[in-house]
Biopython code that builds the backbone (N, CA, C, O; Angstrom):
import numpy as np
from Bio.PDB.StructureBuilder import StructureBuilder

atoms = [
    (1, "MET", "N", (-99.830, 13.740, -131.887)),
    (1, "MET", "CA", (-100.859, 14.686, -132.229)),
    (1, "MET", "C", (-101.334, 14.166, -133.619)),
    (1, "MET", "O", (-102.244, 14.878, -134.046)),
    (2, "SER", "N", (-100.999, 13.140, -134.463)),
    (2, "SER", "CA", (-101.625, 13.116, -135.384)),
    (2, "SER", "C", (-102.757, 11.938, -134.856)),
    (2, "SER", "O", (-103.757, 11.822, -135.565)),
    (3, "ARG", "N", (-102.686, 11.376, -134.081)),
    (3, "ARG", "CA", (-103.565, 10.479, -133.283)),
    (3, "ARG", "C", (-104.759, 11.161, -132.745)),
    (3, "ARG", "O", (-105.753, 10.462, -132.548)),
    (4, "ILE", "N", (-104.817, 12.606, -132.438)),
    (4, "ILE", "CA", (-105.665, 13.181, -132.037)),
    (4, "ILE", "C", (-107.042, 13.202, -132.943)),
    (4, "ILE", "O", (-106.860, 13.961, -133.896)),
    (5, "PRO", "N", (-108.215, 12.682, -132.959)),
    (5, "PRO", "CA", (-109.224, 12.469, -133.709)),
    (5, "PRO", "C", (-109.916, 13.660, -133.879)),
    (5, "PRO", "O", (-109.964, 14.449, -132.935)),
    (6, "ARG", "N", (-110.566, 13.964, -135.139)),
    (6, "ARG", "CA", (-111.295, 15.340, -135.521)),
    (6, "ARG", "C", (-112.416, 15.491, -134.280)),
    (6, "ARG", "O", (-113.064, 14.592, -133.745)),
    (7, "GLY", "N", (-112.422, 16.549, -134.077)),
    (7, "GLY", "CA", (-113.474, 17.187, -133.285)),
    (7, "GLY", "C", (-112.997, 16.996, -131.712)),
    (7, "GLY", "O", (-113.742, 17.360, -130.801)),
    (8, "LYS", "N", (-111.784, 16.438, -131.471)),
    (8, "LYS", "CA", (-111.199, 16.419, -130.008)),
    (8, "LYS", "C", (-109.882, 17.129, -129.992)),
    (8, "LYS", "O", (-109.128, 17.243, -130.958)),
    (9, "THR", "N", (-109.672, 17.637, -128.673)),
    (9, "THR", "CA", (-108.370, 18.489, -128.351)),
    (9, "THR", "C", (-107.892, 17.710, -127.417)),
    (9, "THR", "O", (-108.422, 16.723, -126.908)),
    (10, "LEU", "N", (-106.596, 18.313, -127.150)),
    (10, "LEU", "CA", (-105.504, 17.967, -125.937)),
    (10, "LEU", "C", (-105.082, 19.038, -125.511)),
    (10, "LEU", "O", (-105.082, 19.927, -126.363)),
    (11, "THR", "N", (-104.621, 19.394, -124.269)),
    (11, "THR", "CA", (-104.172, 20.618, -123.802)),
    (11, "THR", "C", (-102.598, 20.149, -124.091)),
    (11, "THR", "O", (-102.250, 18.978, -124.238)),
    (12, "TYR", "N", (-101.704, 21.335, -124.144)),
    (12, "TYR", "CA", (-100.305, 21.564, -124.424)),
    (12, "TYR", "C", (-99.854, 20.461, -123.165)),
    (12, "TYR", "O", (-99.034, 19.556, -123.321)),
    (13, "LYS", "N", (-100.508, 20.727, -122.028)),
    (13, "LYS", "CA", (-99.614, 19.874, -121.050)),
    (13, "LYS", "C", (-99.866, 18.344, -121.094)),
    (13, "LYS", "O", (-99.111, 17.518, -120.579)),
    (14, "GLU", "N", (-101.123, 18.027, -121.831)),
    (14, "GLU", "CA", (-101.051, 16.624, -121.916)),
    (14, "GLU", "C", (-100.513, 16.114, -123.239)),
    (14, "GLU", "O", (-100.487, 14.885, -123.293)),
    (15, "VAL", "N", (-100.129, 16.672, -124.192)),
    (15, "VAL", "CA", (-99.047, 16.391, -125.268)),
    (15, "VAL", "C", (-97.663, 16.041, -124.379)),
    (15, "VAL", "O", (-96.999, 15.009, -124.475)),
    (16, "ALA", "N", (-97.453, 16.980, -123.644)),
    (16, "ALA", "CA", (-96.100, 16.761, -123.003)),
    (16, "ALA", "C", (-96.066, 15.925, -122.473)),
    (16, "ALA", "O", (-95.098, 15.204, -122.716)),
    (17, "ARG", "N", (-97.121, 15.412, -121.343)),
    (17, "ARG", "CA", (-97.252, 14.033, -120.623)),
    (17, "ARG", "C", (-97.202, 13.079, -121.481)),
    (17, "ARG", "O", (-96.668, 12.113, -120.935)),
    (18, "ARG", "N", (-97.493, 12.846, -122.579)),
    (18, "ARG", "CA", (-97.818, 11.796, -123.307)),
    (18, "ARG", "C", (-96.496, 11.436, -124.297)),
    (18, "ARG", "O", (-96.294, 10.442, -124.994)),
    (19, "ALA", "N", (-95.678, 12.643, -124.077)),
    (19, "ALA", "CA", (-94.379, 12.656, -124.689)),
    (19, "ALA", "C", (-93.284, 12.431, -123.591)),
    (19, "ALA", "O", (-92.075, 12.437, -123.822)),
    (20, "GLY", "N", (-93.763, 12.268, -122.579)),
    (20, "GLY", "CA", (-92.815, 11.542, -121.465)),
    (20, "GLY", "C", (-92.049, 13.069, -120.747)),
    (20, "GLY", "O", (-91.022, 13.150, -120.074)),
    (21, "ARG", "N", (-92.831, 13.973, -121.118)),
    (21, "ARG", "CA", (-91.942, 15.397, -120.388)),
    (21, "ARG", "C", (-93.162, 16.088, -119.709)),
    (21, "ARG", "O", (-93.490, 17.216, -120.077)),
    (22, "PRO", "N", (-93.744, 15.530, -118.869)),
    (22, "PRO", "CA", (-95.026, 16.404, -118.280)),
    (22, "PRO", "C", (-95.014, 17.756, -118.068)),
    (22, "PRO", "O", (-96.020, 18.452, -118.210)),
    (23, "ARG", "N", (-93.170, 18.477, -117.498)),
    (23, "ARG", "CA", (-93.243, 19.711, -117.531)),
    (23, "ARG", "C", (-92.870, 20.485, -118.516)),
    (23, "ARG", "O", (-92.508, 21.625, -118.226)),
    (24, "ALA", "N", (-92.868, 20.100, -119.769)),
    (24, "ALA", "CA", (-92.554, 20.604, -121.318)),
    (24, "ALA", "C", (-93.647, 21.257, -121.823)),
    (24, "ALA", "O", (-93.520, 21.377, -123.041)),
    (25, "TYR", "N", (-94.867, 21.823, -121.330)),
    (25, "TYR", "CA", (-95.635, 22.090, -122.005)),
    (25, "TYR", "C", (-95.274, 23.482, -122.877)),
    (25, "TYR", "O", (-95.543, 23.627, -124.069)),
    (26, "ARG", "N", (-94.761, 24.243, -122.222)),
    (26, "ARG", "CA", (-94.355, 25.372, -122.672)),
    (26, "ARG", "C", (-93.291, 25.470, -124.009)),
    (26, "ARG", "O", (-93.225, 26.442, -124.762)),
    (27, "ALA", "N", (-92.526, 24.298, -124.111)),
    (27, "ALA", "CA", (-91.609, 23.624, -125.738)),
    (27, "ALA", "C", (-92.467, 22.989, -126.442)),
    (27, "ALA", "O", (-92.026, 22.695, -127.553)),
    (28, "VAL", "N", (-93.661, 22.616, -126.214)),
    (28, "VAL", "CA", (-94.657, 21.790, -126.786)),
    (28, "VAL", "C", (-95.374, 22.964, -127.874)),
    (28, "VAL", "O", (-95.739, 22.874, -129.047)),
    (29, "GLY", "N", (-95.382, 24.079, -126.892)),
    (29, "GLY", "CA", (-96.380, 25.180, -127.626)),
    (29, "GLY", "C", (-95.437, 25.902, -128.437)),
    (29, "GLY", "O", (-96.055, 26.231, -129.449)),
    (30, "ASN", "N", (-94.142, 26.351, -128.509)),
    (30, "ASN", "CA", (-93.185, 26.714, -128.940)),
    (30, "ASN", "C", (-92.550, 25.792, -130.033)),
    (30, "ASN", "O", (-91.846, 26.421, -130.823)),
    (31, "ILE", "N", (-92.623, 24.644, -130.227)),
    (31, "ILE", "CA", (-92.436, 23.708, -131.200)),
    (31, "ILE", "C", (-93.738, 23.805, -132.119)),
    (31, "ILE", "O", (-93.402, 23.864, -133.302)),
    (32, "LEU", "N", (-95.016, 23.838, -131.950)),
    (32, "LEU", "CA", (-95.972, 23.705, -132.720)),
    (32, "LEU", "C", (-96.102, 25.148, -133.400)),
    (32, "LEU", "O", (-96.458, 25.284, -134.570)),
    (33, "ASN", "N", (-95.746, 26.323, -132.464)),
    (33, "ASN", "CA", (-95.852, 27.546, -133.327)),
    (33, "ASN", "C", (-94.811, 27.784, -134.305)),
    (33, "ASN", "O", (-94.943, 28.761, -135.043)),
    (34, "ARG", "N", (-93.730, 26.989, -134.428)),
    (34, "ARG", "CA", (-93.150, 26.996, -135.642)),
    (34, "ARG", "C", (-93.079, 25.719, -136.681)),
    (34, "ARG", "O", (-92.321, 25.646, -137.648)),
    (35, "TYR", "N", (-93.970, 24.801, -136.295)),
    (35, "TYR", "CA", (-93.991, 23.745, -137.065)),
    (35, "TYR", "C", (-95.190, 24.326, -138.170)),
    (35, "TYR", "O", (-96.176, 24.942, -137.765)),
    (36, "ASP", "N", (-94.931, 24.013, -139.704)),
    (36, "ASP", "CA", (-95.856, 23.776, -140.326)),
    (36, "ASP", "C", (-96.622, 22.700, -140.848)),
    (36, "ASP", "O", (-96.338, 21.792, -141.629)),
    (37, "SER", "N", (-97.669, 23.014, -140.231)),
    (37, "SER", "CA", (-98.867, 21.653, -139.925)),
    (37, "SER", "C", (-99.498, 21.330, -141.553)),
    (37, "SER", "O", (-99.796, 20.210, -141.968)),
    (38, "ARG", "N", (-99.606, 22.618, -142.321)),
    (38, "ARG", "CA", (-100.174, 22.171, -143.731)),
    (38, "ARG", "C", (-99.221, 21.287, -144.573)),
    (38, "ARG", "O", (-99.575, 20.457, -145.410)),
    (39, "LYS", "N", (-97.778, 21.646, -144.164)),
    (39, "LYS", "CA", (-96.629, 20.882, -144.962)),
    (39, "LYS", "C", (-96.725, 19.300, -144.624)),
    (39, "LYS", "O", (-96.685, 18.523, -145.578)),
    (40, "TYR", "N", (-96.821, 18.904, -143.613)),
    (40, "TYR", "CA", (-96.561, 17.689, -142.844)),
    (40, "TYR", "C", (-98.107, 17.348, -142.508)),
    (40, "TYR", "O", (-98.200, 16.377, -141.757)),
    (41, "ARG", "N", (-98.953, 17.742, -142.770)),
    (41, "ARG", "CA", (-100.316, 17.224, -142.466)),
    (41, "ARG", "C", (-100.825, 16.741, -140.893)),
    (41, "ARG", "O", (-101.550, 15.771, -140.670)),
    (42, "VAL", "N", (-100.195, 17.768, -139.761)),
    (42, "VAL", "CA", (-100.472, 17.120, -138.571)),
    (42, "VAL", "C", (-101.413, 18.328, -138.097)),
    (42, "VAL", "O", (-101.387, 19.501, -138.471)),
    (43, "PRO", "N", (-102.292, 17.676, -137.121)),
    (43, "PRO", "CA", (-103.289, 18.693, -136.978)),
    (43, "PRO", "C", (-103.195, 19.467, -135.584)),
    (43, "PRO", "O", (-104.101, 19.467, -134.751)),
    (44, "CYS", "N", (-101.954, 20.135, -135.443)),
    (44, "CYS", "CA", (-101.634, 20.927, -134.585)),
    (44, "CYS", "C", (-102.662, 21.869, -133.822)),
    (44, "CYS", "O", (-102.582, 22.162, -132.629)),
    (45, "HIS", "N", (-103.503, 22.234, -134.586)),
    (45, "HIS", "CA", (-104.743, 23.471, -134.105)),
    (45, "HIS", "C", (-105.410, 22.595, -133.010)),
    (45, "HIS", "O", (-105.795, 23.277, -132.060)),
    (46, "ARG", "N", (-105.668, 21.148, -132.880)),
    (46, "ARG", "CA", (-106.146, 20.541, -131.790)),
    (46, "ARG", "C", (-105.558, 20.428, -130.606)),
    (46, "ARG", "O", (-105.961, 19.582, -129.807)),
    (47, "VAL", "N", (-104.485, 21.286, -130.302)),
    (47, "VAL", "CA", (-103.749, 21.475, -128.942)),
    (47, "VAL", "C", (-104.318, 22.999, -128.412)),
    (47, "VAL", "O", (-104.252, 24.101, -128.958)),
    (48, "ILE", "N", (-104.832, 22.625, -127.268)),
    (48, "ILE", "CA", (-105.366, 23.987, -126.673)),
    (48, "ILE", "C", (-104.610, 24.222, -125.595)),
    (48, "ILE", "O", (-103.778, 23.375, -125.268)),
    (49, "ARG", "N", (-104.780, 25.542, -124.771)),
    (49, "ARG", "CA", (-104.497, 25.688, -123.475)),
    (49, "ARG", "C", (-105.208, 24.814, -122.197)),
    (49, "ARG", "O", (-106.311, 24.306, -122.398)),
    (50, "ALA", "N", (-104.695, 24.695, -121.183)),
    (50, "ALA", "CA", (-105.156, 24.015, -119.829)),
    (50, "ALA", "C", (-106.603, 24.979, -119.482)),
    (50, "ALA", "O", (-107.545, 24.558, -118.811)),
    (51, "ASP", "N", (-106.537, 26.119, -120.001)),
    (51, "ASP", "CA", (-107.852, 26.807, -119.209)),
    (51, "ASP", "C", (-109.297, 26.569, -120.107)),
    (51, "ASP", "O", (-110.424, 26.988, -119.842)),
    (52, "GLY", "N", (-108.871, 25.795, -121.190)),
    (52, "GLY", "CA", (-109.967, 25.717, -122.423)),
    (52, "GLY", "C", (-110.043, 26.539, -123.727)),
    (52, "GLY", "O", (-110.602, 26.207, -124.772)),
    (53, "ARG", "N", (-109.263, 27.860, -123.417)),
    (53, "ARG", "CA", (-108.803, 28.897, -124.686)),
    (53, "ARG", "C", (-108.199, 28.486, -125.513)),
    (53, "ARG", "O", (-107.352, 27.651, -125.199)),
    (54, "ALA", "N", (-108.335, 28.861, -126.938)),
    (54, "ALA", "CA", (-107.750, 28.052, -128.200)),
    (54, "ALA", "C", (-106.236, 28.201, -127.889)),
    (54, "ALA", "O", (-105.537, 27.187, -127.884)),
    (55, "GLY", "N", (-105.742, 29.322, -127.649)),
    (55, "GLY", "CA", (-104.131, 29.239, -127.207)),
    (55, "GLY", "C", (-103.717, 29.966, -128.900)),
    (55, "GLY", "O", (-104.458, 30.485, -129.735)),
    (56, "GLY", "N", (-102.253, 29.720, -128.905)),
    (56, "GLY", "CA", (-101.557, 30.469, -130.374)),
    (56, "GLY", "C", (-101.823, 29.442, -131.397)),
    (56, "GLY", "O", (-102.334, 28.334, -131.231)),
    (57, "PHE", "N", (-101.372, 30.018, -132.539)),
    (57, "PHE", "CA", (-101.528, 29.196, -133.801)),
    (57, "PHE", "C", (-100.632, 30.019, -134.504)),
    (57, "PHE", "O", (-100.429, 31.203, -134.235)),
    (58, "ARG", "N", (-100.082, 29.359, -135.440)),
    (58, "ARG", "CA", (-99.108, 30.021, -136.323)),
    (58, "ARG", "C", (-99.870, 30.628, -137.440)),
    (58, "ARG", "O", (-99.160, 31.387, -138.099)),
    (59, "TRP", "N", (-101.006, 30.539, -137.831)),
    (59, "TRP", "CA", (-101.508, 31.154, -138.987)),
    (59, "TRP", "C", (-102.557, 32.163, -138.110)),
    (59, "TRP", "O", (-103.255, 32.873, -138.835)),
    (60, "GLY", "N", (-102.741, 32.306, -136.803)),
    (60, "GLY", "CA", (-103.376, 33.134, -135.876)),
    (60, "GLY", "C", (-104.863, 32.576, -135.124)),
    (60, "GLY", "O", (-105.780, 32.051, -135.756)),
    (61, "SER", "N", (-104.861, 32.792, -133.816)),
    (61, "SER", "CA", (-105.997, 32.263, -133.129)),
    (61, "SER", "C", (-107.173, 32.420, -133.943)),
    (61, "SER", "O", (-107.948, 31.555, -133.534)),
    (62, "ARG", "N", (-107.663, 32.991, -134.775)),
    (62, "ARG", "CA", (-108.884, 33.188, -135.623)),
    (62, "ARG", "C", (-108.970, 31.955, -136.462)),
    (62, "ARG", "O", (-109.897, 31.172, -136.251)),
    (63, "LYS", "N", (-108.215, 31.747, -137.260)),
    (63, "LYS", "CA", (-108.023, 30.495, -138.145)),
    (63, "LYS", "C", (-107.995, 29.257, -136.984)),
    (63, "LYS", "O", (-108.679, 28.281, -137.291)),
    (64, "LYS", "N", (-107.360, 29.192, -135.828)),
    (64, "LYS", "CA", (-107.186, 27.563, -135.231)),
    (64, "LYS", "C", (-108.741, 27.840, -134.849)),
    (64, "LYS", "O", (-109.437, 26.896, -135.223)),
    (65, "LEU", "N", (-109.531, 28.942, -134.165)),
    (65, "LEU", "CA", (-110.774, 28.535, -134.092)),
    (65, "LEU", "C", (-111.765, 27.933, -135.073)),
    (65, "LEU", "O", (-112.549, 27.009, -134.853)),
    (66, "GLN", "N", (-111.553, 28.754, -136.412)),
    (66, "GLN", "CA", (-112.212, 28.004, -137.649)),
    (66, "GLN", "C", (-111.997, 26.889, -137.755)),
    (66, "GLN", "O", (-112.968, 26.167, -137.982)),
    (67, "LEU", "N", (-110.640, 26.265, -137.636)),
    (67, "LEU", "CA", (-110.695, 24.869, -137.929)),
    (67, "LEU", "C", (-111.385, 24.003, -137.037)),
    (67, "LEU", "O", (-111.989, 22.983, -137.368)),
    (68, "LEU", "N", (-111.232, 24.588, -135.574)),
    (68, "LEU", "CA", (-111.732, 23.826, -134.283)),
    (68, "LEU", "C", (-113.486, 23.775, -134.685)),
    (68, "LEU", "O", (-114.208, 22.778, -134.679)),
    (69, "ARG", "N", (-113.780, 24.903, -134.953)),
    (69, "ARG", "CA", (-115.378, 24.920, -135.285)),
    (69, "ARG", "C", (-115.909, 24.013, -136.580)),
    (69, "ARG", "O", (-117.072, 23.675, -136.800)),
    (70, "LYS", "N", (-114.959, 23.775, -137.216)),
    (70, "LYS", "CA", (-115.331, 23.298, -138.669)),
    (70, "LYS", "C", (-115.420, 21.722, -138.171)),
    (70, "LYS", "O", (-116.313, 20.974, -138.569)),
    (71, "GLU", "N", (-114.344, 21.299, -137.219)),
    (71, "GLU", "CA", (-114.345, 19.780, -136.906)),
    (71, "GLU", "C", (-115.360, 19.435, -135.720)),
    (71, "GLU", "O", (-115.550, 18.281, -135.338)),
    (72, "LYS", "N", (-116.069, 20.693, -135.112)),
    (72, "LYS", "CA", (-117.103, 20.527, -134.025)),
    (72, "LYS", "C", (-116.286, 20.257, -132.595)),
    (72, "LYS", "O", (-116.749, 19.615, -131.653)),
    (73, "ALA", "N", (-115.294, 20.730, -132.627)),
    (73, "ALA", "CA", (-114.483, 20.476, -131.194)),
    (73, "ALA", "C", (-114.986, 21.567, -130.163)),
    (73, "ALA", "O", (-115.322, 22.747, -130.264)),
    (74, "THR", "N", (-114.910, 20.842, -129.341)),
    (74, "THR", "CA", (-115.611, 21.784, -128.043)),
    (74, "THR", "C", (-114.331, 22.250, -127.310)),
    (74, "THR", "O", (-113.295, 21.594, -127.200)),
    (75, "LEU", "N", (-114.612, 23.700, -126.744)),
    (75, "LEU", "CA", (-113.587, 23.977, -126.167)),
    (75, "LEU", "C", (-113.785, 24.430, -124.631)),
    (75, "LEU", "O", (-112.809, 24.735, -123.946)),
]
sb = StructureBuilder()
sb.init_structure("model")
sb.init_model(0)
sb.init_chain("A")
sb.init_seg("    ")
for serial, (resi, resn, name, xyz) in enumerate(atoms, 1):
    if name == "N":
        sb.init_residue(resn, " ", resi, " ")
    sb.init_atom(name, np.array(xyz, "f"), 0.0, 1.0, " ", f" {name:<3s}", serial, name[0])
structure = sb.get_structure()
């Protein structure tokens, strides 16, 4: 995930596929929800749902959308 550039997003499914576990997209979401991205500086807010919506975020969906808009990411 640290390779996802500013302004770009990947789906949970795409992250799972790139990790070699294409059907583990729900696990990706669960892991990211528990992950403290501020502490480790990993841009987990750049991972979105397959339908283009933001999806969950440890600090709330509103914060996730703010971060994505700040980076000018398209959903």
